[in-house]
C-alpha positions as a Python dict, from the first residue, in 0.01 Angstrom:
ca = {
    (1, 'X'): (0, 0, 0),
    (2, 'X'): (-270, 26, 319),
    (3, 'X'): (-509, -237, 369),
    (4, 'X'): (-744, -114, 615),
    (5, 'X'): (-1017, -393, 825),
    (6, 'X'): (-863, -671, 767),
    (7, 'X'): (-1040, -805, 1051),
    (8, 'X'): (-1382, -787, 880),
    (9, 'X'): (-1283, -1073, 687),
    (10, 'X'): (-1534, -1360, 773),
    (11, 'X'): (-1350, -1681, 713),
    (12, 'X'): (-945, -1704, 780),
    (13, 'X'): (-894, -1910, 487),
    (14, 'X'): (-978, -1574, 323),
    (15, 'X'): (-744, -1360, 515),
    (16, 'X'): (-501, -1618, 504),
    (17, 'X'): (-510, -1636, 132),
    (18, 'X'): (-498, -1275, 106),
    (19, 'X'): (-206, -1177, 373),
    (20, 'X'): (-4, -1512, 115),
    (21, 'X'): (-13, -1235, -191),
    (22, 'X'): (29, -953, -36),
    (23, 'X'): (366, -1178, 69),
    (24, 'X'): (434, -1151, -302),
    (25, 'X'): (431, -776, -399),
    (26, 'X'): (777, -601, -436),
    (27, 'X'): (595, -315, -173),
    (28, 'X'): (593, -150, 223),
    (29, 'X'): (245, -299, 355),
    (30, 'X'): (-9, -80, 596),
    (31, 'X'): (-226, -314, 812),
    (32, 'X'): (-492, -120, 993),
    (33, 'X'): (-712, -425, 1164),
    (34, 'X'): (-802, -534, 1553),
    (35, 'X'): (-548, -769, 1710),
    (36, 'X'): (-513, -1094, 1499),
    (37, 'X'): (-262, -1287, 1698),
    (38, 'X'): (-328, -1603, 1482),
    (39, 'X'): (-170, -1425, 1175),
    (40, 'X'): (81, -1229, 1349),
    (41, 'X'): (362, -1444, 1405),
    (42, 'X'): (362, -1582, 1047),
    (43, 'X'): (454, -1217, 968),
    (44, 'X'): (759, -951, 995),
    (45, 'X'): (606, -622, 1165),
    (46, 'X'): (604, -384, 1402),
    (47, 'X'): (278, -416, 1535),
    (48, 'X'): (186, -71, 1675),
    (49, 'X'): (-140, -85, 1934),
    (50, 'X'): (-404, 221, 1966),
    (51, 'X'): (-660, 151, 2127),
    (52, 'X'): (-893, 470, 2227),
    (53, 'X'): (-1082, 506, 2578),
    (54, 'X'): (-1393, 509, 2539),
    (55, 'X'): (-1372, 859, 2730),
    (56, 'X'): (-1212, 1007, 2436),
    (57, 'X'): (-1425, 829, 2180),
    (58, 'X'): (-1652, 983, 2313),
    (59, 'X'): (-1553, 1327, 2384),
    (60, 'X'): (-1479, 1309, 1991),
    (61, 'X'): (-1816, 1231, 1907),
    (62, 'X'): (-1991, 1560, 2129),
    (63, 'X'): (-1732, 1787, 1921),
    (64, 'X'): (-1882, 1614, 1634),
    (65, 'X'): (-2232, 1683, 1700),
    (66, 'X'): (-2139, 1988, 1876),
    (67, 'X'): (-1972, 2155, 1569),
    (68, 'X'): (-2187, 1951, 1273),
    (69, 'X'): (-2514, 2125, 1224),
    (70, 'X'): (-2724, 1886, 1092),
    (71, 'X'): (-2608, 1601, 1322),
    (72, 'X'): (-2722, 1864, 1627),
    (73, 'X'): (-3024, 1999, 1449),
    (74, 'X'): (-3138, 1602, 1389),
    (75, 'X'): (-3084, 1467, 1707),
    (76, 'X'): (-3265, 1750, 1901),
    (77, 'X'): (-3572, 1625, 1814),
    (78, 'X'): (-3463, 1262, 1813),
    (79, 'X'): (-3508, 1221, 2172),
    (80, 'X'): (-3255, 994, 2312),
    (81, 'X'): (-3071, 914, 2015),
    (82, 'X'): (-2757, 1047, 2102),
    (83, 'X'): (-2763, 889, 2426),
    (84, 'X'): (-2822, 595, 2275),
    (85, 'X'): (-2608, 673, 1985),
    (86, 'X'): (-2278, 747, 2256),
    (87, 'X'): (-2396, 457, 2420),
    (88, 'X'): (-2358, 253, 2112),
    (89, 'X'): (-2056, 347, 1886),
    (90, 'X'): (-1759, 388, 2185),
    (91, 'X'): (-1915, -16, 2288),
    (92, 'X'): (-1908, -116, 1855),
    (93, 'X'): (-1578, 19, 1874),
    (94, 'X'): (-1366, -174, 2074),
    (95, 'X'): (-1069, 55, 1979),
    (96, 'X'): (-821, -37, 1684),
    (97, 'X'): (-487, -221, 1645),
    (98, 'X'): (-259, -30, 1400),
    (99, 'X'): (31, -289, 1253),
    (100, 'X'): (295, -200, 995),
    (101, 'X'): (352, -486, 861),
    (102, 'X'): (704, -437, 659),
    (103, 'X'): (785, -690, 357),
    (104, 'X'): (1111, -645, 206),
    (105, 'X'): (1071, -528, -113),
    (106, 'X'): (1204, -721, -436),
}
């Protein structure tokens, strides 16, 4: 089972309730989320930290812009938009933590 964006839940009790429910499933669970230290100690898991450097994100974005004709065209027609995207997207991404929560199957 794959869960993405667990950290995007607004209330801590929602996260706790969801994790409690997930523990009841006879499945292995892979969670993609930013680091959530509050819950890390309560679940047997392997935590992998994957954090892209801003330079990596910018390189990826530039390659996408270069290969995407529609996006490239739009950015050429809107002065400053490309620079704004290349500044704001890495800032907003804040990296990502990938956690693999392995619960025993029952």
